[in-house]
N, C-alpha and C positions, 0 to 999 in steps of 0.2 A: 948945287951937289951939295955943295955947304950947307944953306939954307936946308936942306932935307936931312943932312945929318943933326945940323942943330935940334931941328924939330922934337926929332927922333929923342935923343935924348932926354930934350925936356918933358918928352910925354913921359918918356920912361920913370925919370925921379919924381913926376907926378902922381905915379898910379899907387895907391891904398894897399900897403903889404904889412900880412897881421907878422910880431914877431912868433921864431921859428916853435916857441911854445905856446903857442895860441894857435896855432894851426894845425887843422880838421885834418885826419887821418882820407886817406882816398875811400880808404873800404868800408868808412861806416855809416855810410847811407844803405850801404848793402842790408837786405830784407834779416839775412841771416847773422848780421852783427847783434852781438844782446848791448842794450841802451839801461842802464840804470835808470826804475823809476824816482822822480827826485820830485819832494813837495815841498815847499817850504812858505810860514807864517801860519794862521789861524785856519784851521780845516772848518769850512762854514757849509752847512749840508741847510738843505730845503726843512727839516725838520726845528732847528733849533731855531733860523730867524723867524717861522710861522710863530715859535714862542713868544716873542719880542713883541709889547705892548705898548703903547706912549702912555708917558708915566709911571712908567717902570723906573727906581733908582739906580744911580749908577754900581751899585754891590749888585742888584739883581742881574744887569745886563752882564756885568762881569761874571756871576756865577753861571748864566744861562753860554754865554759866547767866550769866557775866560777872558784874562788879558788881553787889551789890543795890541797889534803890533806896532801902530803908530799913535802916540799922545803927544801933539804938540806943544811945543812950551808956549809959543804966541797965543794958541789957542785952547782954553782948559778943556774947553765946552764942547769938542770937539773930539770924536775917537775914531780911528779909520784901522778898518780890518783887510787885510790883503791875504789872499789865499793862492797860491799858486800851485800844479800838479803837471807834470812832463811824464809822459809815459811812451818809453820806449819811443819809436818814432814815431807818434803821434804830436800830432802839435800843443802846443803848452799851455792847460786850459788855463784860464786867471779871473779870480773871482775878488770881489772890492765890494764892502761895507762903509759907509759913513753912518755914524751915529751925532747927533748933535742934541747939548744936553742945556737942558735953563733951570737953576738953580735947582740942582740934584734930579731934576725929573727928564726922561725921555722925550724929547719933541720932535723930532725927524727922522726919519731914515733915508737912506738915499743909497744909491747902487744897483751892481748886476740881481741879486738876488732880494728881493722886498718881501716882508711878511703877505701869508692870503690865507682869509681867515676860511676860504671855501676849503684850499686845500690842506689846510687845519683839522677843520672839521671833518671830512673826508676820511684822513688818516685813523684807523682803529686804534683807542687807548691799548698800550702796551702795559704788562702786569710784569712789571721785575719781582724772579722771585729770588732768594739768598739763602742756599742755606748753609748754615753752619753743622757739621758734625759736631758730635760730643765731645767733650773735652778728654784727654785719654792723657793720665798721669806717664809720662815716660821717666823713667829712672836712666841713672847715668851706669856708666861700668863699673866704677868703684862699688857704686851699693849693692849693684845686680851682681858683682862678684862676692861681697864680703857675705849676702842674704845667702848665697852657693854656697858657703863653708859655714854658715852659721852664725856666725858672728853679727849679723844685725838682725831686730827682730823683722819677720816676715808682714807685711800688711794685709 
């Protein structure tokens, strides 16, 4: 009897319990409970990765993909891009991309998403048109007030 109590007490101490601040609510897994979308890291799209080419400089890669999330101090020729997104109750999506450089030139690409030349060629080229409205001079309140009472010449 005493052996059972000791065994029960020992197993109770060994169980892994989370602190109250990390304990999840019983209601959070219900479908009607809102869970916010959480994105972290560098957003990596297929279009961005398809634009990568071996031999590109670090500046060109940085222009396409942005600053790497992880730049290892001990491996200066390696850039790691990581992206995670958790949409509501769906499982977390993870994407990783590792780029290796040699003499400031991209030499190797590893990761979940890899450049695909066929996929890039099949995509229609997009034209980006930016329309800038004509400049209209906006006069301040004081200038308009002086013009109204006739103290400043009208243009």
